N, C-alpha and C positions, 0 to 999 in steps of 0.2 A: 366213733367214726361211722358205724353202721346206721346210727340214728340220723346223722347228718345226710348220708346218702339217701335214706328213706324219705326224709323230709324234703330234700331237693327233688327227688323223683315225684313225690306227691304233689308238690307245687307246680311242677312242669305239666303234670296231667291235668290238674285243675285249670291251669292256664290254657290248655288245649280245648277246653270245653266251649261249646257254642255260647256266645254272649246273649243276654236278653236283648230284645229289640230296643228298649229304651237306652241301652248302652252304646248303640251303633251310631256313629257320626254320619250326618248326611253327606252324600257325594256332592262335589262341586258341579252344579248344573247351571249353565248360562240361561239367562232370561231371553236371549236372542231367538231361541226356538219358538217363543210365544209372541214375538214381535208382530204387530198387525192383527192380532186376534182381538175380536170384540169381547166385551165383558160377559155376554151370555155364553160364548164358546169357552171362555176361561172358567166360568162357573161350572160348566158341564165337565170340563177336564179336571177341575179341582175335586168334584164329587167322585169321579171315576178313580182318581189317584188316591183320595182318602180311603175309598172302599178297598182298593188293591193293597194299600199299606196296612190296613186293619187285618186283612187275610194273611199277608206276608208276616206281619208282626206276631200274629197268633201262631203261625207255623214256626217262626224263629223261637218264640218263647217255649213252645212244646219241645223243640230240639234242645234248648238249654235245660229244661227240666229232665228230659230223658238222659242227657249227659251227666247231670248231677247225680241222678239215681244210679246209673251204670258205673260211674267212678266210685261211688260209695259201695256198690255191691261187688264189682269185679275189678275196679281200679283202672278202667279204660273208658274214655268217652267214645260213643259210637255214632254220633249224628253226622260227622263229617263237617261240622260247623254250621249246619242249617242253611238258611237262605240269606245270610247277612249281606251279600252283595246286592241282592234285590231290595232288601230293606233300605240300604244306604242310597240306592238309586231313587227309590220312591220318595224317601225323605227329601232328597235333593230336588226332585221334580216338584214336590209339594211346596218347598220353600221358593223355588223359582216362579211358580204360578202365583204364590202369595205376593212376592215382590212386584211382579208384573201387574197384578190387580191393584195394588196400592199405587203404583206409578200412574196407572190409568184412571184412578179414582173410581174403581169399580166397587160395588157393594161386596163386602167380604163375609157377610153372614151366611 
């Protein structure tokens, strides 16, 4: 019985760890906020969003590594979940920009 309680508690703590950025689903972002934007402006916004997502993903992955280590050492995650909301929002913006660029036949490279 004690083993079952320990395993259940361990799984709950691991589940409370910050997820890696690649595991975070993009937020649903409408393309309407980019309506009327020219390709050049969309390209600049895409570059800005890509850079911001890289920084936020690095921060999120750091939180996930920190949680994995602290759960291993002391049994408790300490990151508070990282910046997963920011990563989800930026991923959603990135996808909305991409869809808008495709719809307007903008170069996506």
